[in-house]
C-alpha positions in Angstrom: -47.8 -8.8 27.0 -47.9 -9.3 31.0 -44.4 -10.9 30.5 -42.8 -7.7 28.2 -44.3 -5.4 31.0 -42.9 -7.6 34.0 -39.5 -7.7 31.6 -40.0 -4.1 31.0 -40.6 -3.2 34.7 -37.4 -5.2 35.6 -35.3 -3.0 33.5 -36.8 0.1 34.4 -36.2 -1.1 38.2 -32.5 -2.4 37.6 -32.0 0.9 35.4 -33.2 3.1 38.8 -31.3 0.9 41.2 -28.4 1.7 39.2 -28.7 5.4 38.5 -29.3 5.3 42.3 -25.9 3.6 43.3 -24.3 5.8 40.9 -25.3 9.0 42.5 -24.4 7.9 45.6 -21.5 6.7 44.6 -20.9 10.3 43.1 -22.1 11.8 46.6 -19.9 10.0 48.6 -16.9 11.0 46.7 -18.1 14.2 46.8 -18.5 14.1 50.6 -15.0 13.1 50.9 -13.7 15.3 49.1 -15.3 18.2 51.1 -14.0 16.3 54.1 -10.8 15.9 53.4 -10.7 19.7 52.3 -12.4 21.4 55.6 -10.3 18.6 57.5 -6.7 20.2 55.8 -8.7 24.0 56.4 -8.8 23.2 60.0 -5.4 21.7 59.8 -4.3 25.0 59.0 -5.9 27.4 60.9 -4.7 24.6 64.4 -1.2 25.8 63.3 -1.8 29.2 62.4 -4.0 29.6 66.3 -0.9 27.5 67.3 2.2 29.1 66.1 0.5 33.0 67.2 -0.1 31.8 70.7 3.8 31.0 70.6 5.4 33.8 68.9 8.2 35.3 70.9 6.4 38.3 70.3 3.1 37.5 72.1 4.3 35.9 75.2 6.5 38.7 75.9 3.6 41.4 75.2 1.1 39.0 77.2 4.3 38.4 80.0 4.5 42.7 79.9 0.0 42.9 80.2 0.5 45.1 77.1 -2.4 43.7 75.5 -2.0 46.9 72.5 1.0 45.0 71.0 -1.3 41.3 71.4 -4.0 42.1 69.3 -1.6 44.2 66.5 0.3 40.5 66.4 -3.1 39.0 66.3 -4.0 41.3 63.0 -1.5 38.8 61.6 -3.8 36.1 61.8 -7.2 37.7 59.6 -3.9 39.0 57.1 -2.6 35.4 56.8 -6.4 34.1 57.5 -9.5 36.6 56.5 -11.9 33.8 56.5 -11.5 33.6 60.5 -13.4 36.2 61.5 -12.2 37.3 65.1 -9.0 37.1 67.4 -9.6 37.6 71.0 -6.6 37.6 73.6 -8.0 36.6 77.0 -5.3 37.2 80.6 -4.8 34.4 82.4 -7.7 34.6 84.9 -10.3 34.5 81.4 -10.4 38.4 81.2 -10.9 39.9 77.9 -8.1 42.0 77.1 -8.1 43.0 73.4 -10.1 41.3 69.9 -8.7 42.2 66.5 -10.6 43.5 65.0 -11.8 45.9 67.7 -14.7 44.8 69.5 -14.6 47.2 72.6 -17.6 46.2 74.2 -16.2 43.0 74.6 -12.8 44.2 76.5 -13.3 43.8 79.9 -16.1 40.8 79.7 -15.2 37.4 82.0 -14.7 34.3 79.3 -13.0 32.2 82.0 -16.4 30.0 82.1 -16.3 29.2 78.3 -14.6 26.1 77.1 -12.0 28.3 74.5 -11.0 29.4 77.6 -10.8 26.2 79.8 -10.2 23.4 77.4 -7.3 25.4 75.6 -5.5 26.0 79.0 -5.7 22.5 79.5 -4.9 20.8 75.5 -1.7 20.3 74.5 -2.1 21.9 71.2 -5.4 23.9 69.9 -8.6 23.6 70.9 -11.7 23.6 68.5 -15.2 24.3 69.8 -18.5 22.3 69.4 -20.3 24.5 66.9 -21.4 27.9 68.6 -24.4 30.0 68.2 -23.9 34.2 69.3 -27.3 36.3 69.7 -28.4 38.2 66.5 -25.3 36.9 65.0 -25.4 34.4 61.6 -24.1 31.1 63.2 -23.5 28.5 63.3 -19.1 29.9 64.1 -16.2 27.7 65.7 -14.2 28.8 68.4 -10.4 27.0 67.4 -8.3 28.5 70.3 -4.6 27.8 71.6 -2.9 29.3 74.9 -0.2 31.5 75.1 2.2 30.5 78.0 5.4 31.4 79.1 8.7 29.7 78.6 8.4 28.1 81.8 4.9 26.9 80.7 2.9 29.3 83.0 -0.9 30.3 81.5 -0.4 33.9 80.0 -3.4 33.8 78.6 
């Protein structure tokens, strides 16, 4: 009787371990697919940020200081990828000049200290920030930044 109980207990233990391995294996597979999806999604957003920052109309309007025209060009980001909450244009000194959608309370604020500005100014491509939390807002958020440069490479914003 004790041997049968021990064998039954061992069988239960073996089945539990097998189920655990299968569940963990399925979770790993799901996690791997999620990671690949997120990575691909970030790559698309990064390429979009770079493409918009390098558009000739964005560069020429930034050179002219026509920030409203730059904002109109930035609206394409929300049309192409509605998951992006806000597109912001800052000038070469880090001052917010326009946002899409419009956020008048942000225009004129100094973002020269933010890593989204400083890193974008030095990175060769788009810069992805660490998690950001804003007061009174659901978070976390990520900031994806790409520098706008004139043909000589000078930072415009």
